N, C-alpha and C positions, 0 to 999 in steps of 0.2 A: 586502483591506476588506469582503468580500463573501462570503455561506456558501455561494455556490456555483462557488468558487475550480478555474482549469483549470490545471494543469500541464503536461501535456503533454510530460512526461522519461521519456525512455529509460534502463534502468538492466541495466548486463549484470552474469552473477555465474560463475563458473569453476565447475563441477562440485559439482552438487547430491545431496548425500545423501540417502538413503531419513532420514524423521521429519523431516527440518527443514522451518523456516516463515521467515516475513521476516516482519520484523517495525521497524513504520511507524508513527515519530512525527509532530506536527503542531503546526506551532507558528502564530502569527501574528505577525510583526514590526512589534516597537513601539519606540521608540525607545531606551527604558531596559531595557527587559529583554523579549527573546520570553514571547510567554503559551501554553503550550500548552493544545492547543484535543482531545489526544485522541492516542492510538495504536489498533491492528488490527493483528491477528498472519493471515500464510497462507499457509497449510496449502500446503506445494508439493508432496506428492505427489501423483503420475499423472499429471503434465503429461506430453503426449505432443508427439512430436514433429512441428511442420504442423498440430497443433489449438489454436490460443488459446484461450485459456480469458477469458472476460467475466463478474466479480462485483463482486457487490457487498458490500461487506465494513463488517461496524456497529464503531465508532467505542465502545473500550471506554474504563470509568468518565467518563464523562462521559453527560448524560441523553438527549443524542440526535447523529446525524450518522452521516455512512458515507463510504466511497471507491468511487472508482469502477475497479475496476483491469481493463488487459488482457494477460494474462500471455502467454508464449507460450513455450519449450522450441524452442533451437535449436542446433546446432552446429557 
């Protein structure tokens, strides 16, 4: 219940092919139904092993909001 939520979650994916992107959907947990607060798409092309990418991604289909992601390619 804050506009500056921090998740600090790590996710790992096997082999990412060219042209792929990550889609993130954000929700607020409510008692009867979760409320969708937006989504974002992150282009995964050009990730270089050992070079983390720190990006701000605007949320789609909402008036305002953005996600900060730190993305890194590893083997």
